[in-house]
C-alpha angles and dihedrals in degrees: 000000000000091000091054090050092050097046098075090044090050091050090048091051091050090050091047091051091049092051090046090050093060097071089044090053090047092052092047091049091049091051091049091048091049090050092050092048091049092050091047093049092047093047093048092046091048093053094045092046091049091051091046092050089050091052091047090051091049091048091051090048090051091050091049093049092046092050091048091048093052091045092051091050089050089049090049091050091048091051090048093054093046092050092046092051099043105021089218118140095223089069089061094062095084089049094049092046093047093047091056093050096045094067091050091049092051089052090050091051092051089054093047092050096051109131092017108103097184095049092043091054092050090046089057090053091046091049090053092052091045091051092049091047091050089047091052091050092046092050094051091047092052092046088052091050091051091050095244095140096164092056098050091043089054091051090051093052094051091075090224091129093048092051092049091048090051090049090049091052091047094050091044089051090051091050089045089053091052090050089050089052091052090047093051091045090053092049090049090049091052090049091050091048091051091048092048091048090048091051092045092049090049093050092045090050091051091047090049091050090049091049089049089050090051089049093051092046092047091047089052091049092047090049090051091046090048090050091050091047090048091051091049091049090047091053091046091048092048090050091049091046090050090049092047090047091049093048091045089052090048091050091047090049090048092048090049090048091049089049091051090047089050092051091046090050090048090050091048092048091047091052092047091050091047096045103034108023092035091053092048093049092046092049090048090050092051091049090050089052091052091048090049091054093050096045097054090129094059111071093185093053091046091052091051092047089050090053090048090051091052090050090051091048089051090048091051090049090048090049091052092048092048090048091050090050092048097043117355106226089193089067092062096035104037105019135242099295095051091044092053090048091052091045093051094045094049091046090052092049093050099042102032090232117137109239121201117195132194106180127172124193111261135190107226132148120250094264095052092044088055090047091054092044093050091047092053091042093051092044092052090047090053091047091052093048105038115006101074086209132160097199136038132184130207117194127184116180128182115214097173100246096037142021126232119210126185132178115185137172137185094227133125095287125200143232103286092192092056094045114128116236094247099037116140093352091292092135092062091043092052092048092051091053095044091046086059088052092255137124129239125198131181125206120185141141128180110276095008102082129239133281125196117193127188128181117194127179118236087233135008092259096046123109127192113273093196131011118262117249121254115244114192121228115262114260091023 
């Protein structure tokens, strides 16, 4: 019945957890998506920025080579003019040095402009003008060396060199403008990459904050759901505990009732045996005595009557023993101490076990006296059956508000931790003691004997005024 009541609640809890898991999954997915977008934006920006920086570096290299090329041509022209005017060889050195570098710079430009059709076409035009300019300078220098002054002066006055130099500057300026465009494009690309990365980081941060908000909200919901579930479980546990407590009380009450019924039945059976069977056996014994007196002349009949009398005496003794086991008359007639002394003495005579007793007078009601007597009786029965002991001890102490009872032996003992709940009638013994508002404890180890302790209050409202002493088990 409890399982059927819990099943819908269990299904509801599972459904609630599944519904609560959806926002958490959404937040986690959003956080993962934001992380992927951020990585993608950063990777794309890195690649574009790297390519832009490479283009900027190439553009700067082109500008540097172009400036050096124009400067070398100017230096070559300056050396030409100085040599033409003075005829001294030292004025040719700038020209010779510039001429050697110009070819290397043109080769460097061709390598830089690979894959750039526009720049490569303008470089061809620039190369042509540079070659013609160098040819013009070379021709005038050779004419000056050969002493043909009129010829080199004529070449100078034709303005061919000036026109080529203007064309070189114009083409170099065009190539410089194209390099500037590449430089500016690279800078713009870097700026766009930085702006995109900034925007992406901002969006990813917002997405992360939103995911964190969802996580916090979901955590709060889960905590509330867990608290509600815990409260429901607590209520369910309390209900189960109350039900278990109620049923335990009912079972204890039933066990006590059955025990009382058992004692009542024993008392009834003891009275019936005493009144009915006792009367019959006594009457039979008296009849046998009368027959014996009348048959004095028949030895065989007297012998048989004597045997019959002995059987009747044994039957009467057996009846008395059964009655004492069912309902000890000594308990009502002589008291608890005398009853325990008789019980211990008879047990010692039957079992051959030496029984030591230390019994103090106690003031207990009839029910608790019977509880103590049955506990000692059951303990001695277990000792005789299982303990293999040579000595036993019965202790009864009076502490005013409570009574302390101990039964110990020096037998083989047993594992108390592994003891089954109903072993050796201990369950009934424990219930008797607890029904009288007492406590029963068992101490035993293999080879060290067994000790049973019981503490019973003198009345239901009594509490111990001083703790009972601890008496070790014999043989321990």
